[in-house]
C-alpha positions in Angstrom: 75.3 82.3 188.0 72.8 84.1 185.8 73.3 84.2 182.0 73.5 87.6 180.4 71.5 88.1 177.3 73.0 90.6 174.9 71.4 92.2 171.9 73.9 90.7 169.5 73.4 90.2 165.8 71.2 87.2 165.2 72.7 84.1 163.7 70.5 84.3 160.6 70.9 87.2 158.3 67.2 87.2 157.3 64.6 86.3 159.9 60.8 86.4 159.7 60.9 89.6 161.8 63.5 91.3 159.6 61.5 90.4 156.4 58.6 92.2 158.0 60.5 95.5 157.8 61.0 97.7 154.8 64.7 97.4 155.0 64.6 93.6 155.3 62.1 93.2 152.4 64.0 95.6 150.2 67.2 93.7 150.9 65.5 90.4 150.1 64.2 91.8 146.7 67.7 93.1 145.8 69.4 89.8 146.7 66.8 87.6 145.0 66.8 89.6 141.8 70.6 90.0 141.6 71.0 86.2 142.2 68.5 85.3 139.5 70.2 87.7 137.1 73.7 86.2 137.7 72.7 82.6 137.8 70.0 82.4 135.1 70.9 85.5 133.1 67.2 86.4 133.4 66.4 89.9 134.4 63.1 91.5 133.2 62.0 94.7 134.7 58.8 93.1 136.2 60.6 90.5 138.2 61.5 92.8 141.0 57.9 94.0 141.2 56.6 90.5 141.3 59.1 89.5 144.1 58.2 92.7 146.0 54.4 92.0 145.9 54.9 88.3 146.8 56.9 89.2 149.9 54.4 91.8 150.9 51.4 89.5 150.4 53.2 86.7 152.2 53.7 89.0 155.2 50.0 90.0 155.1 48.9 86.4 154.9 51.1 85.2 157.7 50.1 88.0 160.0 46.4 87.8 159.4 43.9 87.6 162.3 40.6 85.8 162.4 39.0 88.8 160.7 40.0 88.4 157.0 39.8 92.1 156.2 40.1 92.8 152.5 41.8 96.1 153.2 44.8 94.2 154.5 45.5 92.9 151.0 45.1 96.4 149.4 47.6 97.7 151.9 49.9 94.7 151.1 49.7 95.7 147.4 50.7 99.3 148.2 53.5 98.0 150.5 54.7 95.8 147.6 55.0 98.9 145.4 56.9 100.7 148.2 59.3 97.7 148.5 59.9 97.8 144.7 60.5 101.5 144.7 62.9 101.2 147.6 64.8 98.3 146.1 65.1 99.9 142.6 65.8 103.4 143.8 62.8 104.8 141.9 61.8 106.8 144.9 64.9 109.0 144.7 64.5 112.6 143.7 67.7 112.9 141.6 68.0 111.4 138.2 70.6 108.9 137.2 73.5 109.4 134.8 73.2 107.9 131.3 74.1 104.2 130.8 77.8 104.0 130.0 77.4 100.7 128.1 75.0 101.9 125.5 76.2 103.4 122.2 74.1 105.8 120.1 72.8 104.3 116.9 70.6 107.1 115.8 67.7 109.3 117.1 66.1 107.6 120.2 67.8 104.3 119.5 70.6 102.7 121.4 72.5 99.4 121.2 73.1 97.9 124.6 76.0 95.7 125.4 75.8 92.5 127.5 74.8 92.9 131.1 77.4 92.3 133.8 76.9 91.3 137.5 76.9 94.9 138.7 74.6 96.2 135.9 71.5 97.5 137.5 68.7 95.0 136.8 66.0 97.6 137.3 67.1 99.9 134.5 66.6 97.6 131.5 
């Protein structure tokens, strides 16, 4: 009897192939930065950009051929920016509503309350 191979969902949520896609890399950046924010209460704006560029450069390094073309790494940098923009939503056309947790303390000054798990880590 011949086994049937179905196109079922893989057992791993992230695979090397899925991280090579924009959706996979974007999801990884979102998960990594959200976890670091929750566990370590560490959430600077640049962290998501750093993670995005690292994922992009890792993919470029792991898929390199014998020809070590420098343009591959320039494209990886651009892809890192694209991953960051996708993960943070900065590529959206519409603006966001004002932060509900900040209180006005004068002209162009705001007092921000403590961040919670669902607080957007890219807006601080």
